[in-house]
N, CA, C and O atoms as CSV, one atom per row, in Angstrom:
chain,resi,resn,atom,element,x,y,z
A,1,MET,N,N,81.109,113.140,113.240
A,1,MET,CA,C,82.214,114.096,113.422
A,1,MET,C,C,82.212,114.577,114.814
A,1,MET,O,O,83.289,114.761,115.382
A,2,ALA,N,N,81.032,114.806,115.445
A,2,ALA,CA,C,80.941,115.351,116.802
A,2,ALA,C,C,81.466,114.386,117.760
A,2,ALA,O,O,82.090,114.804,118.736
A,3,ILE,N,N,81.259,113.016,117.568
A,3,ILE,CA,C,81.765,112.072,118.515
A,3,ILE,C,C,83.316,111.954,118.439
A,3,ILE,O,O,84.004,111.696,119.426
A,4,HIS,N,N,83.810,112.163,117.187
A,4,HIS,CA,C,85.247,112.152,117.045
A,4,HIS,C,C,85.893,113.348,117.818
A,4,HIS,O,O,86.913,113.184,118.488
A,5,PHE,N,N,85.306,114.479,117.710
A,5,PHE,CA,C,85.714,115.609,118.464
A,5,PHE,C,C,85.621,115.379,119.951
A,5,PHE,O,O,86.517,115.792,120.688
A,6,PHE,N,N,84.616,114.763,120.398
A,6,PHE,CA,C,84.411,114.448,121.833
A,6,PHE,C,C,85.512,113.607,122.332
A,6,PHE,O,O,86.095,113.896,123.377
A,7,PHE,N,N,85.839,112.512,121.579
A,7,PHE,CA,C,86.912,111.633,122.083
A,7,PHE,C,C,88.310,112.344,121.989
A,7,PHE,O,O,89.183,112.067,122.812
A,8,LYS,N,N,88.512,113.199,121.054
A,8,LYS,CA,C,89.726,114.021,120.902
A,8,LYS,C,C,89.898,114.862,122.204
A,8,LYS,O,O,90.994,114.975,122.752
A,9,ILE,N,N,88.755,115.447,122.672
A,9,ILE,CA,C,88.835,116.327,123.834
A,9,ILE,C,C,89.123,115.507,125.083
A,9,ILE,O,O,89.892,115.939,125.942
A,10,ILE,N,N,88.510,114.313,125.196
A,10,ILE,CA,C,88.735,113.324,126.382
A,10,ILE,C,C,90.151,112.971,126.342
A,10,ILE,O,O,90.867,113.102,127.334
A,11,SER,N,N,90.602,112.498,125.151
A,11,SER,CA,C,92.018,112.065,125.110
A,11,SER,C,C,92.985,113.141,125.403
A,11,SER,O,O,93.961,112.899,126.113
A,12,TYR,N,N,92.776,114.346,124.890
A,12,TYR,CA,C,93.593,115.510,125.269
A,12,TYR,C,C,93.609,115.736,126.776
A,12,TYR,O,O,94.654,115.812,127.422
A,13,ASP,N,N,92.442,115.834,127.274
A,13,ASP,CA,C,92.361,116.112,128.789
A,13,ASP,C,C,93.027,114.990,129.606
A,13,ASP,O,O,93.755,115.283,130.554
A,14,LEU,N,N,92.806,113.778,129.277
A,14,LEU,CA,C,93.477,112.634,130.008
A,14,LEU,C,C,94.985,112.737,129.809
A,14,LEU,O,O,95.740,112.530,130.759
A,15,ARG,N,N,95.431,113.041,128.633
A,15,ARG,CA,C,96.873,113.128,128.470
A,15,ARG,C,C,97.472,114.293,129.278
A,15,ARG,O,O,98.569,114.209,129.831
A,16,GLN,N,N,96.696,115.372,129.314
A,16,GLN,CA,C,97.340,116.568,130.090
A,16,GLN,C,C,97.409,116.164,131.599
A,16,GLN,O,O,98.401,116.397,132.290
A,17,LYS,N,N,96.267,115.534,132.064
A,17,LYS,CA,C,96.221,115.146,133.490
A,17,LYS,C,C,97.208,113.958,133.878
A,17,LYS,O,O,97.929,114.039,134.873
A,18,LYS,N,N,97.199,112.922,133.092
A,18,LYS,CA,C,97.961,111.699,133.430
A,18,LYS,C,C,99.359,111.586,132.884
A,18,LYS,O,O,100.317,111.258,133.585
A,19,ALA,N,N,99.436,111.882,131.556
A,19,ALA,CA,C,100.755,111.529,130.887
A,19,ALA,C,C,101.662,112.799,130.949
A,19,ALA,O,O,102.871,112.589,131.045
A,20,LYS,N,N,101.232,114.068,130.907
A,20,LYS,CA,C,102.058,115.162,130.912
A,20,LYS,C,C,102.976,115.237,132.080
A,20,LYS,O,O,104.156,115.535,131.894
A,21,PRO,N,N,102.495,114.976,133.333
A,21,PRO,CA,C,103.367,115.011,134.559
A,21,PRO,C,C,104.477,113.919,134.470
A,21,PRO,O,O,105.613,114.141,134.887
A,22,ILE,N,N,104.112,112.747,133.917
A,22,ILE,CA,C,105.120,111.730,133.774
A,22,ILE,C,C,106.158,112.124,132.884
A,22,ILE,O,O,107.331,111.885,133.172
A,23,ILE,N,N,105.814,112.754,131.740
A,23,ILE,CA,C,106.846,113.179,130.632
A,23,ILE,C,C,107.613,114.262,131.256
A,23,ILE,O,O,108.828,114.281,131.058
A,24,GLU,N,N,107.026,115.236,132.038
A,24,GLU,CA,C,107.780,116.320,132.654
A,24,GLU,C,C,108.818,115.784,133.635
A,24,GLU,O,O,109.968,116.224,133.626
A,25,ASN,N,N,108.417,114.839,134.477
A,25,ASN,CA,C,109.302,114.219,135.412
A,25,ASN,C,C,110.444,113.519,134.724
A,25,ASN,O,O,111.572,113.630,135.205
A,26,LEU,N,N,110.240,112.803,133.630
A,26,LEU,CA,C,111.247,112.219,132.831
A,26,LEU,C,C,112.259,113.187,132.286
A,26,LEU,O,O,113.459,112.916,132.231
A,27,LYS,N,N,111.731,114.340,131.880
A,27,LYS,CA,C,112.601,115.487,131.377
A,27,LYS,C,C,113.487,115.976,132.454
A,27,LYS,O,O,114.680,116.170,132.217
A,28,LYS,N,N,112.948,116.201,133.692
A,28,LYS,CA,C,113.730,116.636,134.834
A,28,LYS,C,C,114.797,115.590,135.177
A,28,LYS,O,O,115.941,115.971,135.424
A,29,ASP,N,N,114.474,114.274,135.204
A,29,ASP,CA,C,115.480,113.268,135.486
A,29,ASP,C,C,116.559,113.239,134.484
A,29,ASP,O,O,117.728,113.061,134.826
A,30,ILE,N,N,116.203,113.408,133.252
A,30,ILE,CA,C,117.226,113.401,132.201
A,30,ILE,C,C,118.126,114.632,132.338
A,30,ILE,O,O,119.343,114.498,132.214
A,31,ASP,N,N,117.603,115.769,132.579
A,31,ASP,CA,C,118.415,117.007,132.807
A,31,ASP,C,C,119.417,116.796,133.973
A,31,ASP,O,O,120.565,117.234,133.901
A,32,ILE,N,N,118.984,116.161,134.975
A,32,ILE,CA,C,119.861,115.891,136.104
A,32,ILE,C,C,120.902,114.808,135.739
A,32,ILE,O,O,122.095,114.992,135.982
A,33,ASP,N,N,120.479,113.754,135.194
A,33,ASP,CA,C,121.370,112.596,134.837
A,33,ASP,C,C,122.436,112.950,133.845
A,33,ASP,O,O,123.568,112.474,133.938
A,34,ILE,N,N,122.070,113.814,132.857
A,34,ILE,CA,C,123.020,114.153,131.776
A,34,ILE,C,C,124.238,114.883,132.299
A,34,ILE,O,O,125.305,114.813,131.689
A,35,LYS,N,N,124.108,115.568,133.392
A,35,LYS,CA,C,125.210,116.361,133.989
A,35,LYS,C,C,126.199,115.399,134.503
A,35,LYS,O,O,127.391,115.706,134.487
A,36,ASN,N,N,125.792,114.217,134.975
A,36,ASN,CA,C,126.642,113.252,135.630
A,36,ASN,C,C,127.036,112.078,134.713
A,36,ASN,O,O,127.535,111.073,135.219
A,37,THR,N,N,126.832,112.164,133.390
A,37,THR,CA,C,127.057,111.086,132.543
A,37,THR,C,C,127.982,111.570,131.429
A,37,THR,O,O,127.890,112.693,130.932
A,38,LEU,N,N,128.917,110.612,131.054
A,38,LEU,CA,C,129.886,110.909,130.011
A,38,LEU,C,C,129.088,110.936,128.692
A,38,LEU,O,O,128.337,110.004,128.405
A,39,PRO,N,N,129.252,112.013,127.888
A,39,PRO,CA,C,128.539,112.240,126.641
A,39,PRO,C,C,128.665,111.065,125.680
A,39,PRO,O,O,127.707,110.695,125.001
A,40,LYS,N,N,129.957,110.441,125.631
A,40,LYS,CA,C,130.225,109.431,124.604
A,40,LYS,C,C,129.815,107.986,125.115
A,40,LYS,O,O,129.879,107.012,124.365
A,41,SER,N,N,129.408,107.901,126.381
A,41,SER,CA,C,128.949,106.571,126.921
A,41,SER,C,C,127.551,106.212,126.277
A,41,SER,O,O,126.868,107.068,125.715
A,42,LEU,N,N,127.189,104.951,126.390
A,42,LEU,CA,C,125.893,104.563,125.849
A,42,LEU,C,C,124.772,105.348,126.445
A,42,LEU,O,O,123.908,105.885,125.750
A,43,LEU,N,N,124.808,105.405,127.858
A,43,LEU,CA,C,123.827,106.161,128.488
A,43,LEU,C,C,123.746,107.671,128.090
A,43,LEU,O,O,122.671,108.245,127.916
A,44,GLY,N,N,124.937,108.251,127.963
A,44,GLY,CA,C,125.064,109.620,127.509
A,44,GLY,C,C,124.427,109.800,126.121
A,44,GLY,O,O,123.694,110.759,125.880
A,45,LYS,N,N,124.720,108.870,125.233
A,45,LYS,CA,C,124.208,108.999,123.894
A,45,LYS,C,C,122.652,108.867,123.927
A,45,LYS,O,O,121.952,109.587,123.216
A,46,ALA,N,N,122.137,107.947,124.752
A,46,ALA,CA,C,120.763,107.691,124.896
A,46,ALA,C,C,120.059,108.988,125.463
A,46,ALA,O,O,118.988,109.358,124.982
A,47,LEU,N,N,120.667,109.661,126.479
A,47,LEU,CA,C,120.074,110.796,127.109
A,47,LEU,C,C,120.043,111.992,126.189
A,47,LEU,O,O,119.106,112.791,126.175
A,48,ASN,N,N,121.194,112.084,125.363
A,48,ASN,CA,C,121.157,113.208,124.376
A,48,ASN,C,C,120.216,112.980,123.299
A,48,ASN,O,O,119.604,113.940,122.830
A,49,TYR,N,N,120.026,111.731,122.832
A,49,TYR,CA,C,119.113,111.411,121.795
A,49,TYR,C,C,117.674,111.759,122.268
A,49,TYR,O,O,116.872,112.291,121.500
A,50,THR,N,N,117.375,111.452,123.527
A,50,THR,CA,C,116.070,111.714,124.093
A,50,THR,C,C,115.843,113.188,124.156
A,50,THR,O,O,114.762,113.636,123.775
A,51,LEU,N,N,116.743,113.948,124.590
A,51,LEU,CA,C,116.681,115.425,124.641
A,51,LEU,C,C,116.522,116.074,123.235
A,51,LEU,O,O,115.774,117.030,123.030
A,52,ASN,N,N,117.265,115.492,122.312
A,52,ASN,CA,C,117.199,116.016,120.864
A,52,ASN,C,C,115.760,115.723,120.292
A,52,ASN,O,O,115.248,116.491,119.478
A,53,GLN,N,N,115.163,114.655,120.718
A,53,GLN,CA,C,113.828,114.224,120.175
A,53,GLN,C,C,112.626,114.643,121.180
A,53,GLN,O,O,111.477,114.245,120.986
A,54,TYR,N,N,112.943,115.390,122.154
A,54,TYR,CA,C,111.951,115.627,123.220
A,54,TYR,C,C,110.685,116.347,122.671
A,54,TYR,O,O,109.586,116.042,123.133
A,55,ASP,N,N,110.800,117.276,121.716
A,55,ASP,CA,C,109.660,117.921,121.140
A,55,ASP,C,C,108.725,116.909,120.379
A,55,ASP,O,O,107.496,116.958,120.434
A,56,LYS,N,N,109.430,116.013,119.681
A,56,LYS,CA,C,108.735,114.977,118.910
A,56,LYS,C,C,108.043,113.979,119.935
A,56,LYS,O,O,106.927,113.515,119.700
A,57,LEU,N,N,108.716,113.692,121.015
A,57,LEU,CA,C,108.144,112.780,122.049
A,57,LEU,C,C,106.905,113.301,122.663
A,57,LEU,O,O,105.989,112.546,122.992
A,58,THR,N,N,106.861,114.666,122.834
A,58,THR,CA,C,105.770,115.241,123.543
A,58,THR,C,C,104.651,115.761,122.653
A,58,THR,O,O,103.635,116.258,123.140
A,59,ARG,N,N,104.847,115.641,121.344
A,59,ARG,CA,C,103.841,116.130,120.389
A,59,ARG,C,C,102.435,115.481,120.632
A,59,ARG,O,O,101.387,116.117,120.520
A,60,TYR,N,N,102.510,114.161,120.975
A,60,TYR,CA,C,101.164,113.462,121.096
A,60,TYR,C,C,100.356,114.053,122.271
A,60,TYR,O,O,99.154,113.803,122.357
A,61,LEU,N,N,100.956,114.796,123.136
A,61,LEU,CA,C,100.266,115.363,124.322
A,61,LEU,C,C,99.227,116.541,123.767
A,61,LEU,O,O,98.200,116.870,124.360
A,62,GLU,N,N,99.677,117.088,122.564
A,62,GLU,CA,C,98.949,118.284,122.026
A,62,GLU,C,C,97.660,117.916,121.277
A,62,GLU,O,O,96.752,118.735,121.137
A,63,ASP,N,N,97.600,116.636,120.788
A,63,ASP,CA,C,96.491,116.198,119.930
A,63,ASP,C,C,95.971,114.821,120.325
A,63,ASP,O,O,96.705,113.842,120.193
A,64,GLY,N,N,94.793,114.712,120.781
A,64,GLY,CA,C,94.180,113.539,121.265
A,64,GLY,C,C,94.137,112.407,120.214
A,64,GLY,O,O,94.027,111.238,120.584
A,65,ARG,N,N,94.224,112.741,118.898
A,65,ARG,CA,C,94.175,111.753,117.849
A,65,ARG,C,C,95.497,111.165,117.629
A,65,ARG,O,O,95.536,110.131,116.962
A,66,LEU,N,N,96.618,111.673,118.097
A,66,LEU,CA,C,97.940,111.099,117.809
A,66,LEU,C,C,98.175,109.915,118.815
A,66,LEU,O,O,97.751,109.948,119.970
A,67,GLU,N,N,98.829,108.947,118.327
A,67,GLU,CA,C,99.227,107.835,119.210
A,67,GLU,C,C,100.631,108.053,119.751
A,67,GLU,O,O,101.469,108.702,119.125
A,68,ILE,N,N,100.877,107.457,121.005
A,68,ILE,CA,C,102.095,107.713,121.575
A,68,ILE,C,C,103.200,106.892,120.926
A,68,ILE,O,O,104.371,107.261,121.010
A,69,SER,N,N,102.837,105.755,120.265
A,69,SER,CA,C,103.893,104.968,119.644
A,69,SER,C,C,103.555,104.853,118.085
A,69,SER,O,O,102.477,105.237,117.631
A,70,ASN,N,N,104.516,104.320,117.346
A,70,ASN,CA,C,104.302,104.143,115.935
A,70,ASN,C,C,104.151,102.629,115.698
A,70,ASN,O,O,104.520,102.144,114.629
A,71,ASN,N,N,103.616,101.875,116.676
A,71,ASN,CA,C,103.451,100.396,116.501
A,71,ASN,C,C,102.583,100.056,115.322
A,71,ASN,O,O,102.855,99.100,114.595
A,72,ARG,N,N,101.547,100.825,115.128
A,72,ARG,CA,C,100.689,100.468,113.975
A,72,ARG,C,C,101.306,100.599,112.701
A,72,ARG,O,O,101.068,99.779,111.814
A,73,THR,N,N,102.204,101.714,112.503
A,73,THR,CA,C,102.951,101.865,111.321
A,73,THR,C,C,103.989,100.732,111.154
A,73,THR,O,O,104.123,100.169,110.068
A,74,GLU,N,N,104.740,100.396,112.266
A,74,GLU,CA,C,105.683,99.378,112.266
A,74,GLU,C,C,105.069,98.027,111.785
A,74,GLU,O,O,105.682,97.284,111.019
A,75,ARG,N,N,103.818,97.744,112.276
A,75,ARG,CA,C,103.209,96.477,111.919
A,75,ARG,C,C,102.857,96.492,110.350
A,75,ARG,O,O,102.924,95.477,109.657
A,76,GLN,N,N,102.496,97.680,109.896
A,76,GLN,CA,C,102.082,97.799,108.464
A,76,GLN,C,C,103.272,97.630,107.493
A,76,GLN,O,O,103.138,97.128,106.377
A,77,ILE,N,N,104.481,98.094,108.004
A,77,ILE,CA,C,105.609,97.931,107.089
A,77,ILE,C,C,106.410,96.673,107.302
A,77,ILE,O,O,107.359,96.404,106.566
A,78,ARG,N,N,106.021,95.866,108.344
A,78,ARG,CA,C,106.788,94.656,108.542
A,78,ARG,C,C,106.897,93.791,107.303
A,78,ARG,O,O,107.998,93.410,106.905
A,79,PRO,N,N,105.744,93.471,106.676
A,79,PRO,CA,C,105.855,92.599,105.530
A,79,PRO,C,C,106.807,93.149,104.396
A,79,PRO,O,O,107.439,92.378,103.674
A,80,PHE,N,N,106.870,94.409,104.287
A,80,PHE,CA,C,107.747,94.994,103.358
A,80,PHE,C,C,109.196,94.832,103.746
A,80,PHE,O,O,110.044,94.518,102.912
A,81,ALA,N,N,109.468,95.043,104.992
A,81,ALA,CA,C,110.857,94.864,105.519
A,81,ALA,C,C,111.268,93.457,105.418
A,81,ALA,O,O,112.426,93.193,105.092
A,82,VAL,N,N,110.377,92.492,105.683
A,82,VAL,CA,C,110.676,91.086,105.557
A,82,VAL,C,C,110.942,90.703,104.133
A,82,VAL,O,O,111.871,89.947,103.849
A,83,GLY,N,N,110.182,91.188,103.283
A,83,GLY,CA,C,110.268,90.788,101.920
A,83,GLY,C,C,111.267,91.615,101.050
A,83,GLY,O,O,111.480,91.369,99.863
A,84,ARG,N,N,111.854,92.615,101.754
A,84,ARG,CA,C,112.827,93.454,100.998
A,84,ARG,C,C,113.914,92.711,100.267
A,84,ARG,O,O,114.259,93.033,99.130
A,85,LYS,N,N,114.477,91.659,100.971
A,85,LYS,CA,C,115.507,90.869,100.400
A,85,LYS,C,C,115.052,90.203,99.166
A,85,LYS,O,O,115.792,90.111,98.187
A,86,ASN,N,N,113.824,89.727,99.190
A,86,ASN,CA,C,113.306,88.968,98.057
A,86,ASN,C,C,113.006,89.956,96.878
A,86,ASN,O,O,113.028,89.535,95.722
A,87,TRP,N,N,112.748,91.171,97.140
A,87,TRP,CA,C,112.324,92.108,96.176
A,87,TRP,C,C,113.431,92.967,95.543
A,87,TRP,O,O,113.177,93.813,94.686
A,88,GLN,N,N,114.713,92.707,96.017
A,88,GLN,CA,C,115.769,93.597,95.574
A,88,GLN,C,C,115.987,93.443,94.098
A,88,GLN,O,O,116.616,94.316,93.501
A,89,PHE,N,N,115.520,92.413,93.475
A,89,PHE,CA,C,115.695,92.243,92.042
A,89,PHE,C,C,114.333,92.292,91.289
A,89,PHE,O,O,113.812,91.329,90.725
A,90,CYS,N,N,113.820,93.595,91.365
A,90,CYS,CA,C,112.522,93.809,90.738
A,90,CYS,C,C,112.563,93.954,89.198
A,90,CYS,O,O,111.530,94.143,88.556
A,91,GLY,N,N,113.775,93.862,88.627
A,91,GLY,CA,C,113.928,93.888,87.229
A,91,GLY,C,C,114.396,95.281,86.781
A,91,GLY,O,O,115.137,95.370,85.802
A,92,SER,N,N,114.013,96.329,87.426
A,92,SER,CA,C,114.431,97.620,87.079
A,92,SER,C,C,113.964,98.622,88.194
A,92,SER,O,O,113.208,98.228,89.081
A,93,PRO,N,N,114.398,99.870,88.150
A,93,PRO,CA,C,113.940,100.908,89.025
A,93,PRO,C,C,112.449,101.209,88.884
A,93,PRO,O,O,111.749,101.565,89.832
A,94,GLU,N,N,111.992,101.033,87.570
A,94,GLU,CA,C,110.568,101.249,87.305
A,94,GLU,C,C,109.721,100.145,87.921
A,94,GLU,O,O,108.616,100.372,88.414
A,95,GLY,N,N,110.261,98.985,87.876
A,95,GLY,CA,C,109.563,97.813,88.545
A,95,GLY,C,C,109.485,98.001,90.030
A,95,GLY,O,O,108.456,97.724,90.647
A,96,ALA,N,N,110.561,98.469,90.610
A,96,ALA,CA,C,110.583,98.666,92.002
A,96,ALA,C,C,109.604,99.759,92.398
A,96,ALA,O,O,108.899,99.629,93.398
A,97,LYS,N,N,109.554,100.838,91.621
A,97,LYS,CA,C,108.635,101.965,91.878
A,97,LYS,C,C,107.186,101.449,91.742
A,97,LYS,O,O,106.358,101.775,92.593
A,98,ALA,N,N,106.846,100.647,90.691
A,98,ALA,CA,C,105.482,100.166,90.597
A,98,ALA,C,C,105.113,99.246,91.818
A,98,ALA,O,O,104.032,99.353,92.399
A,99,GLY,N,N,106.071,98.345,92.165
A,99,GLY,CA,C,105.775,97.519,93.390
A,99,GLY,C,C,105.574,98.335,94.634
A,99,GLY,O,O,104.770,97.956,95.486
A,100,ALA,N,N,106.263,99.430,94.775
A,100,ALA,CA,C,106.085,100.275,96.004
A,100,ALA,C,C,104.745,100.990,95.934
A,100,ALA,O,O,104.115,101.202,96.970
A,101,ILE,N,N,104.304,101.358,94.778
A,101,ILE,CA,C,102.927,102.000,94.600
A,101,ILE,C,C,101.764,101.077,94.887
A,101,ILE,O,O,100.768,101.469,95.496
A,102,ILE,N,N,101.918,99.769,94.411
A,102,ILE,CA,C,100.954,98.793,94.637
A,102,ILE,C,C,100.879,98.452,96.144
A,102,ILE,O,O,99.799,98.292,96.713
A,103,TYR,N,N,102.079,98.349,96.766
A,103,TYR,CA,C,102.069,98.068,98.157
A,103,TYR,C,C,101.427,99.131,99.010
A,103,TYR,O,O,100.717,98.854,99.976
A,104,SER,N,N,101.711,100.398,98.604
A,104,SER,CA,C,101.179,101.553,99.308
A,104,SER,C,C,99.619,101.562,99.168
A,104,SER,O,O,98.900,101.851,100.124
A,105,LEU,N,N,99.154,101.251,97.999
A,105,LEU,CA,C,97.659,101.204,97.765
A,105,LEU,C,C,97.051,100.024,98.636
A,105,LEU,O,O,95.987,100.166,99.239
A,106,ILE,N,N,97.749,98.921,98.663
A,106,ILE,CA,C,97.197,97.787,99.518
A,106,ILE,C,C,97.041,98.236,100.981
A,106,ILE,O,O,95.997,98.064,101.611
A,107,GLN,N,N,98.156,98.829,101.490
A,107,GLN,CA,C,98.178,99.276,102.959
A,107,GLN,C,C,97.064,100.403,103.162
A,107,GLN,O,O,96.418,100.447,104.209
A,108,THR,N,N,96.881,101.242,102.204
A,108,THR,CA,C,95.967,102.327,102.377
A,108,THR,C,C,94.533,101.714,102.326
A,108,THR,O,O,93.645,102.210,103.020
A,109,CYS,N,N,94.296,100.656,101.525
A,109,CYS,CA,C,93.058,100.010,101.496
A,109,CYS,C,C,92.751,99.389,102.918
A,109,CYS,O,O,91.676,99.550,103.497
A,110,LYS,N,N,93.778,98.686,103.398
A,110,LYS,CA,C,93.568,98.059,104.737
A,110,LYS,C,C,93.298,99.097,105.812
A,110,LYS,O,O,92.484,98.853,106.703
A,111,GLU,N,N,93.966,100.266,105.755
A,111,GLU,CA,C,93.812,101.268,106.787
A,111,GLU,C,C,92.308,101.845,106.713
A,111,GLU,O,O,91.744,102.262,107.724
A,112,HIS,N,N,91.734,101.837,105.510
A,112,HIS,CA,C,90.359,102.363,105.315
A,112,HIS,C,C,89.351,101.249,105.246
A,112,HIS,O,O,88.236,101.434,104.758
A,113,LYS,N,N,89.748,100.066,105.744
A,113,LYS,CA,C,88.764,98.964,105.913
A,113,LYS,C,C,88.199,98.545,104.483
A,113,LYS,O,O,87.022,98.213,104.340
A,114,ILE,N,N,89.016,98.578,103.547
A,114,ILE,CA,C,88.640,98.086,102.186
A,114,ILE,C,C,89.500,96.879,101.844
A,114,ILE,O,O,90.718,96.864,102.025
A,115,GLU,N,N,88.769,95.823,101.317
A,115,GLU,CA,C,89.454,94.675,100.944
A,115,GLU,C,C,90.228,94.924,99.659
A,115,GLU,O,O,89.591,95.255,98.659
A,116,PRO,N,N,91.488,94.798,99.606
A,116,PRO,CA,C,92.336,95.181,98.478
A,116,PRO,C,C,91.963,94.442,97.222
A,116,PRO,O,O,92.076,95.010,96.136
A,117,TYR,N,N,91.514,93.174,97.314
A,117,TYR,CA,C,91.133,92.519,96.065
A,117,TYR,C,C,90.009,93.203,95.355
A,117,TYR,O,O,90.061,93.402,94.141
A,118,TYR,N,N,88.955,93.580,96.122
A,118,TYR,CA,C,87.816,94.334,95.475
A,118,TYR,C,C,88.177,95.670,95.024
A,118,TYR,O,O,87.668,96.127,94.001
A,119,TYR,N,N,89.030,96.336,95.722
A,119,TYR,CA,C,89.463,97.665,95.355
A,119,TYR,C,C,90.228,97.582,93.913
A,119,TYR,O,O,89.973,98.380,93.012
A,120,PHE,N,N,91.110,96.622,93.797
A,120,PHE,CA,C,91.897,96.525,92.546
A,120,PHE,C,C,90.960,96.003,91.448
A,120,PHE,O,O,91.095,96.401,90.291
A,121,LYS,N,N,90.008,95.115,91.794
A,121,LYS,CA,C,89.032,94.654,90.810
A,121,LYS,C,C,88.209,95.827,90.243
A,121,LYS,O,O,88.038,95.944,89.029
A,122,CYS,N,N,87.712,96.672,91.121
A,122,CYS,CA,C,87.044,97.823,90.637
A,122,CYS,C,C,87.850,98.749,89.825
A,122,CYS,O,O,87.351,99.215,88.800
A,123,ILE,N,N,89.091,99.074,90.194
A,123,ILE,CA,C,89.916,99.981,89.498
A,123,ILE,C,C,90.370,99.460,88.191
A,123,ILE,O,O,90.480,100.219,87.229
A,124,LEU,N,N,90.646,98.158,88.111
A,124,LEU,CA,C,91.094,97.649,86.864
A,124,LEU,C,C,89.979,97.509,85.781
A,124,LEU,O,O,90.209,97.590,84.574
A,125,GLU,N,N,88.757,97.295,86.322
A,125,GLU,CA,C,87.599,97.340,85.402
A,125,GLU,C,C,87.314,98.675,84.822
A,125,GLU,O,O,86.780,98.768,83.716
A,126,LYS,N,N,87.661,99.749,85.550
A,126,LYS,CA,C,87.357,101.083,85.092
A,126,LYS,C,C,88.644,101.883,84.735
A,126,LYS,O,O,88.570,103.098,84.555
A,127,ILE,N,N,89.719,101.271,84.640
A,127,ILE,CA,C,90.972,101.963,84.408
A,127,ILE,C,C,90.931,102.809,83.131
A,127,ILE,O,O,91.516,103.891,83.076
A,128,HIS,N,N,90.231,102.303,82.099
A,128,HIS,CA,C,90.176,103.080,80.827
A,128,HIS,C,C,89.432,104.459,80.987
A,128,HIS,O,O,89.669,105.412,80.244
A,129,ILE,N,N,88.535,104.494,81.986
A,129,ILE,CA,C,87.791,105.735,82.218
A,129,ILE,C,C,88.597,106.598,83.247
A,129,ILE,O,O,88.819,107.792,83.049
A,130,ILE,N,N,89.007,105.942,84.326
A,130,ILE,CA,C,89.663,106.662,85.460
A,130,ILE,C,C,90.940,107.376,84.945
A,130,ILE,O,O,91.269,108.486,85.365
A,131,ASN,N,N,91.599,106.728,84.072
A,131,ASN,CA,C,92.950,107.195,83.572
A,131,ASN,C,C,92.813,108.502,82.732
A,131,ASN,O,O,93.825,109.113,82.388
A,132,LYS,N,N,91.629,108.909,82.417
A,132,LYS,CA,C,91.414,110.078,81.534
A,132,LYS,C,C,91.595,111.445,82.237
A,132,LYS,O,O,91.822,112.445,81.556
A,133,SER,N,N,91.498,111.511,83.588
A,133,SER,CA,C,91.754,112.751,84.187
A,133,SER,C,C,92.234,112.554,85.658
A,133,SER,O,O,91.876,111.594,86.340
A,134,PRO,N,N,93.031,113.489,86.074
A,134,PRO,CA,C,93.542,113.473,87.389
A,134,PRO,C,C,92.521,113.491,88.488
A,134,PRO,O,O,92.728,112.948,89.573
A,135,GLU,N,N,91.340,114.170,88.164
A,135,GLU,CA,C,90.259,114.302,89.118
A,135,GLU,C,C,89.671,112.859,89.365
A,135,GLU,O,O,89.502,112.450,90.513
A,136,LEU,N,N,89.389,112.158,88.343
A,136,LEU,CA,C,88.886,110.870,88.444
A,136,LEU,C,C,89.859,109.793,89.169
A,136,LEU,O,O,89.456,108.895,89.907
A,137,LEU,N,N,91.097,110.023,88.855
A,137,LEU,CA,C,92.099,109.242,89.506
A,137,LEU,C,C,92.072,109.529,90.976
A,137,LEU,O,O,92.066,108.604,91.789
A,138,GLU,N,N,92.056,110.743,91.325
A,138,GLU,CA,C,92.026,111.129,92.735
A,138,GLU,C,C,90.752,110.664,93.484
A,138,GLU,O,O,90.795,110.252,94.643
A,139,ALA,N,N,89.664,110.749,92.782
A,139,ALA,CA,C,88.398,110.211,93.293
A,139,ALA,C,C,88.423,108.716,93.655
A,139,ALA,O,O,87.764,108.255,94.586
A,140,HIS,N,N,89.206,108.007,92.879
A,140,HIS,CA,C,89.279,106.484,93.091
A,140,HIS,C,C,90.410,106.054,93.910
A,140,HIS,O,O,90.690,104.856,93.868
A,141,LEU,N,N,91.123,106.846,94.663
A,141,LEU,CA,C,92.142,106.416,95.592
A,141,LEU,C,C,91.389,105.825,96.736
A,141,LEU,O,O,90.227,106.164,96.957
A,142,PRO,N,N,92.060,104.890,97.519
A,142,PRO,CA,C,91.319,104.184,98.537
A,142,PRO,C,C,90.681,105.090,99.554
A,142,PRO,O,O,89.651,104.703,100.106
A,143,TYR,N,N,91.202,106.268,99.855
A,143,TYR,CA,C,90.657,107.099,100.957
A,143,TYR,C,C,89.586,108.014,100.343
A,143,TYR,O,O,88.982,108.777,101.097
A,144,ASN,N,N,89.319,107.995,99.093
A,144,ASN,CA,C,88.245,108.775,98.550
A,144,ASN,C,C,87.214,107.981,97.857
A,144,ASN,O,O,86.120,108.496,97.625
A,145,ILE,N,N,87.478,106.744,97.500
A,145,ILE,CA,C,86.539,106.014,96.694
A,145,ILE,C,C,85.164,105.731,97.440
A,145,ILE,O,O,85.108,105.383,98.619
A,146,ASP,N,N,84.092,105.915,96.635
A,146,ASP,CA,C,82.785,105.583,97.069
A,146,ASP,C,C,82.663,104.042,97.307
A,146,ASP,O,O,82.713,103.309,96.319
A,147,LYS,N,N,82.508,103.511,98.532
A,147,LYS,CA,C,82.536,102.143,98.821
A,147,LYS,C,C,81.446,101.367,98.155
A,147,LYS,O,O,81.530,100.142,98.068
A,148,LYS,N,N,80.406,102.044,97.673
A,148,LYS,CA,C,79.320,101.464,97.033
A,148,LYS,C,C,79.772,100.918,95.625
A,148,LYS,O,O,79.126,100.064,95.018
A,149,LEU,N,N,80.858,101.445,95.191
A,149,LEU,CA,C,81.378,100.937,93.861
A,149,LEU,C,C,82.082,99.585,93.993
A,149,LEU,O,O,82.252,98.880,92.999
A,150,LEU,N,N,82.487,99.221,95.198
A,150,LEU,CA,C,83.192,97.992,95.478
A,150,LEU,C,C,82.238,96.873,95.636
A,150,LEU,O,O,81.202,97.056,96.275
A,151,ASP,N,N,82.533,95.630,95.056
A,151,ASP,CA,C,81.675,94.438,95.190
A,151,ASP,C,C,82.074,93.595,96.380
A,151,ASP,O,O,82.806,92.611,96.280
A,152,PHE,N,N,81.563,94.026,97.485
A,152,PHE,CA,C,81.889,93.247,98.691
A,152,PHE,C,C,81.053,92.002,98.771
A,152,PHE,O,O,81.190,91.226,99.717
């Protein structure tokens, strides 16, 4: 935990020193350019969008754990986006919901460095026990599960 806190401080300090001046200069340039740009033009729309999202754009400066981009998330949802056309006929809304839950569990396993096959094997072998209480179910979610239970 201490090392994580250490890197958070370093990341924060580096962002304040290196990235913050760049972002502030970008904001100044946008404030100048927007006055000389037609609001309905493509550039005007882009500048307005950036100003409207400015707080969200700069949020990563406040916390060293946050990434500047959402590339990791985009990579994780790519298979779902590619497969969406194939999955549009899941049989029913309940089938689509079940598919989304399974997909979410798989991605959460990957994020926590758990092989999904072993996770589902463990869960399905114990489902009759796990299903008896919300606490047990919560304890067996990928981000809570004791990795010793998994047969790697």
